[in-house]
C-alpha positions as CSV (number, residue, x, y, z in Angstrom):
1,M,-5.4,2.5,22.3
2,H,-3.0,3.5,19.6
3,P,-0.1,0.4,19.2
4,S,3.0,2.1,19.7
5,L,6.1,1.9,18.4
6,P,8.1,-1.7,18.8
7,T,11.1,-0.5,21.6
8,Q,12.8,-3.6,20.2
9,N,13.4,-5.1,16.1
10,T,10.0,-7.2,15.8
11,L,8.8,-8.9,12.3
12,F,5.5,-9.4,11.3
13,D,3.6,-11.9,9.8
14,L,1.8,-10.7,6.4
15,P,-0.5,-13.1,4.4
16,H,-2.8,-10.0,3.5
17,L,-0.1,-9.5,0.8
18,G,1.3,-11.8,-2.2
19,V,3.3,-11.5,-5.2
20,L,2.9,-11.0,-9.2
21,N,6.0,-12.7,-11.4
22,L,6.0,-10.3,-14.4
23,L,7.9,-12.8,-17.4
24,G,8.9,-11.7,-20.1
25,E,12.1,-9.9,-21.6
26,K,9.6,-7.2,-22.4
27,G,8.1,-7.2,-18.9
28,P,10.1,-3.5,-17.6
29,E,8.3,-1.7,-20.8
30,F,5.0,-3.2,-20.8
31,L,4.8,-1.9,-17.2
32,Q,6.0,1.3,-17.9
33,G,2.8,1.6,-20.4
34,Q,0.7,0.5,-17.2
35,I,1.9,2.1,-13.8
36,S,2.2,5.6,-12.5
37,C,5.6,5.3,-10.9
38,D,8.8,5.4,-13.6
39,V,9.7,1.7,-13.7
40,H,13.0,2.6,-15.2
41,Q,13.8,3.9,-11.9
42,V,13.8,0.2,-10.4
43,N,16.7,-2.0,-10.3
44,T,18.9,-4.1,-8.1
45,H,19.2,-1.8,-5.6
46,T,15.9,0.5,-5.8
47,M,12.3,-0.4,-5.9
48,R,9.3,2.1,-6.5
49,Q,5.5,2.5,-5.6
50,G,3.0,3.3,-8.0
51,A,-0.6,2.9,-9.0
52,L,-2.3,0.8,-11.2
53,C,-5.3,2.9,-12.5
54,N,-7.6,2.4,-15.3
55,L,-8.5,4.5,-18.4
56,K,-10.8,7.0,-15.6
57,G,-7.5,7.7,-14.0
58,R,-9.2,5.5,-10.9
59,V,-6.6,3.5,-8.8
60,L,-7.5,-0.2,-8.9
61,A,-4.1,-1.1,-6.8
62,L,-1.0,0.2,-5.0
63,P,1.3,-2.0,-5.9
64,D,5.0,-1.9,-4.9
65,V,7.7,-2.9,-8.0
66,I,10.9,-5.1,-7.2
67,A,13.5,-5.8,-9.4
68,W,15.0,-9.4,-7.8
69,H,14.9,-12.4,-9.6
70,G,13.0,-10.8,-12.4
71,L,9.9,-8.0,-12.1
72,K,7.7,-8.2,-9.7
73,L,4.5,-6.6,-8.4
74,I,3.7,-7.0,-3.8
75,L,0.5,-6.4,-3.5
76,P,-3.1,-7.3,-1.4
77,Q,-4.3,-11.0,-2.2
78,N,-7.7,-10.1,-2.6
79,L,-6.9,-7.8,-5.6
80,L,-4.0,-10.9,-6.8
81,L,-6.6,-12.3,-9.8
82,Q,-8.0,-9.3,-10.8
83,T,-4.4,-7.4,-11.4
84,Q,-3.7,-10.2,-13.3
85,K,-6.8,-10.5,-15.3
86,S,-6.7,-6.6,-15.7
87,L,-3.4,-6.6,-17.3
88,T,-3.5,-9.9,-18.9
89,A,-4.8,-8.9,-22.5
90,T,-2.3,-5.7,-23.0
91,A,0.4,-7.9,-21.5
92,M,-0.1,-10.6,-24.1
93,L,0.7,-8.0,-27.1
94,S,3.8,-7.8,-25.4
95,R,4.8,-11.4,-24.9
96,V,4.4,-10.8,-20.5
97,T,2.5,-13.2,-18.7
98,L,1.5,-12.7,-15.1
99,E,1.5,-15.2,-12.4
100,P,1.1,-15.5,-8.5
101,A,5.0,-16.3,-7.2
102,T,3.2,-18.7,-4.3
103,H,6.4,-20.1,-3.1
104,Y,7.4,-16.7,-1.4
105,H,6.0,-15.6,1.5
106,V,5.8,-11.4,2.6
107,L,7.0,-10.5,6.0
108,G,7.1,-6.8,7.4
109,F,9.9,-5.6,9.8
110,Y,10.5,-3.2,12.4
111,L,13.8,-2.4,12.5
112,H,14.5,-0.7,16.4
113,D,18.0,-1.1,16.5
114,A,20.5,-2.7,13.8
115,T,22.2,-4.0,17.1
116,Q,19.4,-6.2,18.2
117,A,18.4,-9.8,15.7
118,C,17.6,-9.0,12.7
119,P,16.0,-12.0,9.8
120,I,18.8,-12.0,7.8
121,E,22.3,-10.9,8.3
122,G,23.7,-7.6,6.3
123,T,23.4,-4.3,6.4
124,W,20.1,-3.0,6.1
125,P,19.1,0.3,4.1
126,S,18.2,3.3,5.8
127,E,17.3,5.0,2.4
128,K,13.6,5.0,1.7
129,Y,13.2,2.3,-1.2
130,K,16.5,0.6,-0.4
131,L,17.2,-3.4,-1.3
132,L,18.8,-5.7,1.2
133,T,19.3,-9.0,-1.4
134,Q,20.4,-12.4,-0.6
135,D,19.0,-15.4,-2.8
136,N,16.2,-16.5,-1.5
137,V,15.1,-13.4,0.6
138,C,14.7,-9.4,-0.5
139,A,14.1,-7.2,2.2
140,Y,13.3,-3.5,1.4
141,H,13.0,0.1,3.1
142,I,9.0,1.7,3.0
143,G,10.2,4.5,5.5
144,D,10.0,5.3,9.1
145,N,12.4,2.0,9.9
146,F,9.9,-0.5,8.6
147,Y,10.4,-3.0,6.1
148,L,8.8,-5.7,3.7
149,M,10.4,-9.0,2.8
150,L,10.5,-11.5,0.3
151,V,10.9,-14.7,2.1
152,H,10.9,-18.3,0.1
153,A,8.6,-20.9,1.4
154,S,12.5,-22.9,2.1
155,L,13.4,-20.0,4.5
156,L,9.9,-19.0,6.1
157,E,10.7,-21.3,9.7
158,K,13.8,-20.6,9.7
159,I,13.0,-16.6,10.2
160,K,10.0,-16.5,12.2
161,T,11.6,-19.2,14.8
162,P,13.3,-16.7,17.1
163,F,11.3,-14.2,17.1
164,I,8.2,-16.6,17.5
165,Q,10.9,-17.7,20.7
166,N,11.3,-14.1,22.2
167,N,7.7,-12.9,21.3
168,L,8.5,-10.3,18.6
169,L,6.0,-12.2,15.8
170,Q,2.9,-9.7,15.8
171,N,0.0,-9.9,13.0
172,E,-0.9,-8.1,9.9
173,Q,-3.7,-5.9,11.9
174,T,-1.3,-4.6,13.8
175,W,1.4,-3.9,10.8
176,H,-2.1,-2.1,9.4
177,A,-2.7,-0.2,12.1
178,L,1.1,1.0,12.8
179,R,1.1,1.7,8.8
180,L,-2.0,3.5,8.5
181,Q,-0.6,5.9,11.3
182,H,2.3,6.7,8.8
183,G,-0.2,7.5,6.4
184,E,0.2,3.8,4.3
185,I,-3.1,3.2,2.8
186,Q,-4.5,0.1,1.2
187,I,-7.1,-0.1,-1.8
188,Y,-9.6,-2.6,-1.7
189,P,-11.8,-4.6,-3.9
190,E,-14.9,-3.0,-2.8
191,S,-13.0,0.6,-3.0
192,R,-10.8,-0.4,-6.2
193,G,-11.4,2.0,-9.1
194,L,-13.6,4.4,-7.0
195,F,-10.9,7.1,-6.1
196,L,-8.4,9.8,-8.7
197,P,-4.7,9.2,-7.5
198,H,-5.1,12.8,-6.2
199,R,-8.1,11.9,-3.2
200,L,-5.6,10.0,-2.3
201,G,-2.6,12.3,-1.7
202,L,-0.6,10.3,-3.9
203,Q,0.7,13.2,-5.6
204,H,2.6,13.5,-2.1
205,T,4.1,9.8,-1.5
206,G,6.2,9.3,-4.5
207,H,3.6,7.3,-5.9
208,L,2.8,9.4,-9.4
209,N,6.4,10.8,-11.6
210,F,5.0,13.7,-13.9
211,N,7.9,12.9,-16.0
212,K,8.0,9.2,-17.3
213,G,5.6,9.7,-20.1
214,C,2.0,8.0,-20.9
215,Y,0.3,5.4,-19.0
216,K,-3.2,3.9,-18.3
217,G,-4.9,7.1,-17.0
218,Q,-2.2,9.4,-17.3
219,E,-4.0,11.9,-19.7
220,I,-6.9,12.4,-16.8
221,I,-4.6,12.7,-14.1
222,A,-1.9,15.2,-15.4
223,R,-5.1,17.4,-15.8
224,T,-6.4,16.9,-12.5
225,H,-2.8,17.9,-11.1
226,Y,-2.0,20.9,-13.5
227,R,-5.4,22.4,-14.2
228,A,-7.9,21.2,-11.6
229,K,-7.8,22.8,-7.8
230,T,-7.4,20.6,-5.0
231,K,-10.7,20.5,-2.4
232,H,-9.6,17.4,-0.6
233,A,-6.7,16.3,0.9
234,M,-6.0,12.8,2.8
235,K,-6.0,13.2,6.6
236,I,-5.3,10.2,9.1
237,L,-7.5,10.4,11.8
238,T,-8.6,8.8,15.1
239,I,-12.6,8.8,15.8
240,E,-14.9,6.6,18.3
241,T,-17.4,4.7,17.0
242,S,-18.6,1.3,17.5
243,M,-20.2,1.3,13.7
244,T,-18.8,-1.2,10.9
245,L,-17.0,0.4,9.2
246,K,-16.0,-0.1,5.0
247,P,-13.8,1.5,2.2
248,G,-16.0,4.0,0.4
249,L,-18.0,5.2,2.7
250,R,-19.2,8.6,2.3
251,I,-18.8,11.3,4.7
252,M,-21.5,13.8,5.1
253,T,-22.5,16.9,7.0
254,E,-23.8,15.7,10.4
255,D,-27.4,16.6,9.1
256,G,-26.8,14.0,5.9
257,T,-27.3,16.7,3.0
258,R,-24.0,17.2,2.0
259,E,-20.8,14.9,1.2
260,V,-17.2,16.0,2.7
261,G,-15.7,13.5,2.0
262,E,-14.8,9.5,1.8
263,L,-13.5,6.5,3.9
264,V,-10.6,5.4,2.3
265,D,-8.8,3.1,4.8
266,F,-8.9,2.1,8.5
267,S,-7.8,-0.2,11.4
268,Y,-9.9,-1.1,14.4
269,L,-8.0,0.0,17.9
270,D,-9.1,-0.9,21.2
271,N,-12.2,1.1,23.1
272,N,-14.6,1.6,20.1
273,Q,-11.6,3.8,18.4
274,V,-10.6,3.4,15.2
275,V,-7.8,4.8,13.0
276,I,-8.9,6.6,9.6
277,A,-7.8,7.4,6.5
278,A,-10.4,9.7,5.1
279,S,-10.5,12.0,1.5
280,L,-12.3,15.2,3.4
281,L,-12.5,18.6,1.9
282,L,-9.9,21.2,3.2
283,E,-12.5,22.5,4.4
284,H,-15.0,20.0,6.4
285,P,-17.4,20.2,10.0
286,N,-15.5,18.6,12.5
287,T,-18.8,16.6,13.8
288,I,-20.0,14.0,11.0
289,R,-21.6,11.1,9.8
290,F,-20.7,8.8,7.6
291,E,-23.6,7.3,5.0
292,D,-26.2,4.8,5.9
293,H,-25.3,5.9,9.3
294,E,-27.8,7.1,12.2
295,H,-24.3,8.1,15.1
296,I,-22.9,11.4,15.0
297,V,-18.9,11.3,15.0
298,M,-15.9,13.7,16.1
299,L,-13.4,14.3,14.0
């Protein structure tokens, strides 16, 4: 059964997300040469979502970029240290250092009704990518009335307690399923470096800026965008299976002889239902199998 949108303002505990601080005056210039979004558009009122890619143009992470108490990247905890390590050598040349901001916690928030209880006071922005900030809390709109919040550890319990008392605190699994149904995907250690941005449909999401100039992997990404013919599309589907899935699995024809796509992300629901994000050929069969699995799956 699909998780439905909350009918009340709801808070989500998201311990799987972490924060990287970029320290140094040249942080924005350094990041501009590393990430696919335009960092010059990031300010105290507006954030951006982007892709960190390798030299072959393949996606290593999909961080959010905010400017609040300095420049910060928000991304999954299991990619935090790898991202820090991959950026550090180049960052040192710009006299920029990267370090995890362990004193901040990440929460999600769904705004059903602005007249109901909210985690913090203020006008919650209706425009995507806009920020609501206070000294120890930063919230930003990621679309569809969903917000991410950076909360200083000193305020965490104060913010969470009213929602716990009213049974309005949900977990990261529910958040993931809801966001996946709205097309928001994650990169995992298993899928790090597997996908070109266009295989993930990032040209439609605002993650890619084709006017900003050079960044790591930019030449290949631009060539794909302007010269290659699109053969795949990202699709969000619900399938029924009891199989154990993993990101990056190849999706094959029913007879297993031809690849028709790849599994990007997924979230288990009830009754063996799974919502999946898959990069599929534009013309693909309705029955498939995952590599190394014998069971036939209906898309």
